[in-house]
N, C-alpha and C positions, 0 to 999 in steps of 0.2 A: 499214933493210932496203929493197932496191930494190923498186919497185912490182911488177915482173914476178915476182920471187921470192915476194913477199907473196901475190900472186894464185895462184901455183902451190901454195904452202903451205896457203892458206885453202881452195882448191878441193879439195885432197886430204883435208884434215882434215874438211871439211864432209861429204864422201862417206863417209869412214870413220866419222865420228860418227853419220850416219844409219843406216849398215849395222849398226854395233855397237848402236845403240839398238833396232833392229828385232829383235833376239834376245831373245825374251821369256822372262824367267826362270821364270815360272810353267809355261810349256809344257816347257821343258827339265827342270825339276825333276820334274814329274809324269811325263813320259816315262821318265826314268831310274828313278823309283820304281815304274813299272808300274801307275799308277793312271789313272783316267779323266781325259780332257781337261777342265780346269777351265772351258772355255768351253761345256761341254755340261751343266753342273749348277750349282746354287746361283744366283749372280747372272749367270752365264755371262761373267764378266769376268775376264781373265787377270791377276789382281793378288794381292798379299799377302793382302788381306782375304778373298777368295773361297777361296784355298788354305787359310788358317787355318780358315775355316768348314767346308770340305769334309774336309780331311785332317790338321788339327792343327798344333801349333806347330813341329815339326821341319821339315816341308816348307815351312811358311809362312816360317820364318826363312831357310831356303835360298834361297827366292825373293826375299826382301827383300835378301839379301846380293848375289845375282846381279844384280838390277835396279839396285841402288845402285852396284855396282862396274863394270858394263859401260861406263859412259861416262868413267870416270876415266883410263884410259890415253891416249885421244886428247886429253883435256883437258890432262893433264900434258905431253904432247908440245907442245901449243899454247903452254904456259907456257915450256917449255924453249927454244922458238923465239923467245921474247921478244914474242909477239904482245900487243897492248894489250887492256885489259879488254873493250872492245866486241867485238873479234875472238874473244876467248875465249868470250864470251857467245854469239856466233853458232854457234860449234862446239858449245857446250852445248845450244843450242836445236836444233841438228840431231839431237842424241841424243834429246832429248825428243820430237821429231817422229817419229823412227824408232820409239820405243817406243809412241807414240800411234797412229801410222798405218803399221804395218809393211806393206810390199808383198807379203810372202809369205802374209799372213793377211787378204787382202782389205782391207787398211787399217783393220782393227778390232783395236786394241791396248788397252793399259792407260791408266791415268789420270795417269801420270807423277810421282806423288808420291815414291815410292821412288827413282826415277831422279833426280829433282830434288834429293833429299836427298844423294845420292852426289855430284852435281856441286857442291853447295854445300860439301861436305866439302873439295873441292879449292880452290874459289874463296874461300869465306868460312866457315871452320870454326866460328867463334863463332855465326854466324847459323844454321848447320846445327844446332848443338847446342841452341840456344834454341828453334828450330822443332820439333825432335824432342821436346824436353821438353814443349812445348805439345801436340803430337799425343798423346803417351803419357797425359798428364794428362786431356785431354778425351776420349779413347777410353775411358779407365778410368771417368771420371765419368758420361758420357752414353751410352756404349756404342754410339756411331754413328760409323763411320769417316769418313763424308763430312763431318760436322760438325767432327771433328778435322782433317781434311785442309783444308777451307775456312778454318778459323781459322788454321791454321799457315801456309797460303799468304798470308793477309792480313797476318799478323804479320811474316813474313820481310822484306818491303821496308822496314817500319818500323824493324826492328832493324838492317837493313843501313845505314840512314842514320847510325846511331850507331857500329856496329862496323866496317863495310866500305863506306865511302861510294863508293870507286872502283867498286865493283861493284853499286851501288844500281839503276842502270838496267837492268843484266842481270837482276837478281833480280826486278824488277818484271815483266819479260817472262815469266820463268819462272812467276811467280805468276799472271799473266793466263792463261796456257796451262792451268795446273792448274784454275783456276776454270772456264774454258770446258769443260774435259773433264768437269767435275762439273755441267754444266747440267741434265742429267736429274734428278740428285739434288737440286739446288736446287728444281726444280719439285716433286718429292715432299715436301721439307721444307715448302714453302709450303702444301701440302695436308694436312700432318700425317701423311703416309704413309710417312716414312722409318723403318725398323724397326732394332731393336737389332743390334749388331755380331754377337752370338752366335746370331742367328736365321738359319736356313738360307735363308729367302726374302728376306733383305735384299738391297739392291742398292747398296751403297756400297763400291766397291773402288778400289784405287790402281793 
């Protein structure tokens, strides 16, 4: 691929990735359902966990599906163009940055867990499924979404070394972003103040 064409493709996909990532599933779902903006209640975070806490399973699953799927098309285009793993990773990172720092919402977005899961389904399906199983198991056992998310983010790079070594570097970057987005939760965990997933006042959203 000629360098000029690669630069054009990469530039276009990075912009499209960021813009697609900035469409927050929680806001779209709640507006369509005619319910209150999730940023104004519960943990005030526009993510799957807060929607689950506020409005139940149906809207939460719709949020999860939208946030997981929104980055897939641009990443599939990157793969169809034959971009190398590092370039695909940059496109995926643009999606996660759009979700975490959307320009339309004062750069206050979600914590990128669901979006990262969707990207992993395209890049490394085995890693995505193992990480999802880890999240579900821990969320069920400890009832704390932040613990489940942090554990899954830590596990994903390790599993990628075994199942998808070509994307290990990419997945490490995704995991670092997820951990950084959970910095507030990590501080709460250190103080023993992180509450159960089913508690309205909990603050651990994805």
